[in-house]
N, C-alpha and C positions, 0 to 999 in steps of 0.2 A: 595584365595582372600577373604578378610573379607568385606562383604557388609554392609554399614552403615544403621542405623535404619531408617532414613528418606526415603532412597531409597527403602528399603524392604517394608515399609508401602505403598509407592507409587506403588510398584509392586503389592502388595495385592489389592490396590484400583483398579488398572487397570484390574487385572484378574477378580475381582468381577464385574466390569463394562462390560467386555466382556461377561461374563456368562449371566448377566441381558439383555444385548443387544441381544444375540442369542436366549434367551428364548422369548424375545419380537418378534423377527423375526418369530420364529416358531408359536407363537400365532397369529400374523397377517396373516401368510400364511394359517393357518387352518381356519381363519375367511374369507378367500378369498379376503383379501385386497391387497395381493401381487400377481402379475401376473407372469406366467411362473413358473419355478422351482427355488429352492434356496437350498444352502448347508450351514449347521451350524457346529460349532466346539466345542460344549460343551465337556469338558474333556481335551482339548488341550491348555488351556489358558496360561500355563507356557511357552510353546514354543514361542508363539507370543510375550508375554511380555518380557521374558528374552532376546530374540533375538533383538527386537526393542530397548530395553533400553540400549543395548550395543552400539548403534549408536549415532553419533552426529546429531544435528538437521538438518544440511544441507546434510547429507548422504542420499542415495537413497534406496528404497525398492521396490521390485516387488513381487507380490503375485500370488495366484492361484484362482480357482473357489471357494475355501473355505477360503476366505480371510478377512472376516469382522473383526476378532480379530486382524489380522496383521495391518489393517488400523487404528483401534482404538488405538492400542499400539504405532503406529507411530504418532498419534496426530490428526487424522481426527475426527471431532466432531460427537457425536451420532446423533445430529439433521441432519447434512449434509449427513451422510451416510444412515440413515434410510429414509430420504426423497428421496434419490437417489434410494434405493431399491424399494420404493413405486412409482417410476417413476414421481416424482414431479419436478417442475421447480426450486425449492429451493435446490435441491440435489447438491452434490459436482460436478456432471457433468451435471447439469441442466436437470436431468431426462433422459438422453440419454444412460447412461452406464448400469444402473441397478446393480444387485448384482455381475454379472460375469465380469464386466469390470471397476469397480470403480477406480477412478483416482483423485489424488489431488496433483498437483505439489507444491503447497504452503507448503505441509507437506513432500515432498520428496517421495510421493507415485506415482510411475510411472505406475500404472495399474495392474489389475488382468488379467490373461489369462484363458479363458474358456477351451481351448484345453489343455489336459494334456501334460506337457513338453514344451509347446510353449513359456512360459516365460523365459526358461533357456537361449536360444540364445539372447533374447531381453535384459535380464539383463547383459549378457556378452558383448553385444554391447554398453550398457551404460558404463560399466567398461572401454571398449576401448576408448570411448569418454572422460572419465575422465583422462585417461592416456595421450591421445593426447593433451588435454588442460592443462595438468600438474597441475591439481587440487588436493588438499589434501582431497579428498572425497573417499568413498567406496560405494559399492553396496551390499545389503543383498538380496539374492534370495531364497524365500521359495518355496519348492515343495515337493511332497510326494514320498514315495519309489517306487510307480508304475511308476512315471515319469522317474526314473533312468533307466528304460528299453527302453526308447525312444532314437532314434538315435540323437535327438537334444542334449540330455544330454552328450553323448560321444563326439560329435563334438565340443560342446561349451567348455566343461571342458578341452579337449585336447588343444585347442587354448589358453584358459585362462592360462594354465600351461606354454605353450611355450612362451607366451608374458608377463607372470607374471602380470596379470591384477589384479586390486584392487577390488576383489570380494570375498564374503563369500557365499558359496552354503550351504543352510540349508535344510536338509532332514527331513521333518515332518513324521516320520515313525510310522503310526498308524496301521500297520499290515494288512490293507485291502485296495486294490486298486479297487474302485467302489464296487464290490461285490466279488472280487477274493482274497482269502487269500494269504498272502505273500509267504508262502512255495510252492505255486503252480506255481510261476513265477520266483523266485530267489533262487538259490541253495547255498547261503551263508547266514550266520546268520546276519552279519553286512554289510549293503550296503556300508558303508564308507571304507570297504576293497578295493573297486574299485579305491579309490584314488591312491593307489600304482601304478596302471597301467599308471597313468599320471604324476607320479613323484611329487605329492603334498601330503600334510598332510591330513590324515583322522582321525577323532576321534568320539567316541560314548559317549553320555551322557544320563542321565535319563531325558527324556523330561517332566516328571511330577515334576521335582525339578527346580523351577525357578532360584534359585541361581546357580545351575550347568549349566543351559543353558546360563545364563548371563556371567558366567566366561568363558565358552568355546567360545562364540561369541566375547566377549571383546578381548580375546587373538588373535582370528583369525582376527578381525578387525584391531588390532594393527599391525599385521604382514602384512596385505594387504595394509594398509596405508603407511607403511615404505618401500614398494617395494618388499616385500617378496612373493607376488603372492597369489593365492587362497588357501582356506582350505575347505574341505568337512566335515561339522559338521552334524552328524546324531543324532537326538533327538527321542528317543523311547517313544511313548505315545499311546493313544487310544482315538478314537472318540466315544462318547456315542450314538450319533444318527446314523441313516443309511447314505448311500451315499447322499441321498436327503431326505427331509421331506416326509414321506409316504413310504419309503423303509421298507418292512416287516422284513428285517434283517434275512433272512432264513439261511444265512451263519454263524450266531453266534452259538457257542456251548452253551449248557445249563449252566447257572451260570457265563458265561464269563463276561458279562456286570457288574454283581454284584461285581465280584472280582476286576475289574478295578475301579469301583466307590469307593472302599475302598482306592484307591491310588489317590483320587481326589487332583489335584494340589493346589486348593484353601484351602482345609482343611489341607493339608500338611504344607503350609506356615503359616496358622493360628496357628497350634500347635507350630511351631518354634517361632513365635512372642510372644506367651503366655509363652513358656518355657524360653525364653530369657528376659522376662519382658519388652519387647519393646512396648507392647500394652495390653489393658485390653479387656475382653469380650465385655464390653459396647462400647468401642471405635470401635471395629471391627464390632459390630452390627450396629452402626451408618453408617459405610461405606456401608454396605449392603442396609440399608434403603435409603440412598442418591442415590445409584445406581438405585434402583427400581423407585424412584421418577424421576430421570434423564430420564430413558427410557419411563416412562409415558408421560413426557413432550415432548420427541422426537416423540412419537407416535402422540400426539395432533398436534405438529408442522407439521409433515409430512402429516397427513390426512387433515389438514386444508389448506395446501399449494396448489396452483393452478397446474393444469396439464400444460405441456409445450404448448405454443401457436403454432398451426400448421404452422403459418406464419414464424416461426423461424426454421423450419425443416432443412434448409440449413446452418444455423449459425454453427460456430465452425467446419466446414468441413475442412477448410484449416488453417494452422498455420500462424499467423501474425508475421512478423519479424520486 
């Protein structure tokens, strides 16, 4: 699949924005502006971008505890998301969801799940609803390789296969579940090999190559939309930060992070754009500067926004029909 210039540049812009957003979140957390814990995704930008860019605007996406990048790639604004993480009334969930449960129906983002593996049956239920309503939509469900060991994964994928539900399961395989290395919990090299047990297609792609991710998810989405059922797409990548900000990363081998930083997905796409003469160094640098300015503005907006009024604590508890 040949990805057009405009789309590749937009992918680059989105990855740069995600990186700048996560750097801003880390900075605010270390300055004690963010309460509770938070999880960032530097190094994994190609998975979020390639996956979400393969969707239609009205498709749905469900994410994980490490979902800021997924939300941005699906269209949630940096102001709304950062204000939410800061617990402000101007956030996408009015300050009620925070980092771990961010939700924006207007963008097709049906929430993050703080519990590992909990989003898989939720996303599968959304796919069942789409099928029942006979809509031409699909669901993209992000989760990590650690979640594939949960019973929810096996139960949900099994039924999605039986019912041929319109869903794409995307494994963000960063080789570490919390602080446990992949090889200590899974005795196969590719988690997507498990797809065979449910009679669905499984495929592995380089999760640091945004074009490869986009191509794989586009194909899987087309199949799901046409009634062909689910696909299990495994994107192999690496997160630069620990499980949470402050994790000492004692599980890392010496030199491991440095080796993976050489495979930076943003730098990789930058080299492609320059080699194909689709952009100049100056044009790409402008994208970086605009992203930094955008996140500074999002910070100002968030910190200057009001806290939720305690009188509204019971608002939004029940769905209005």
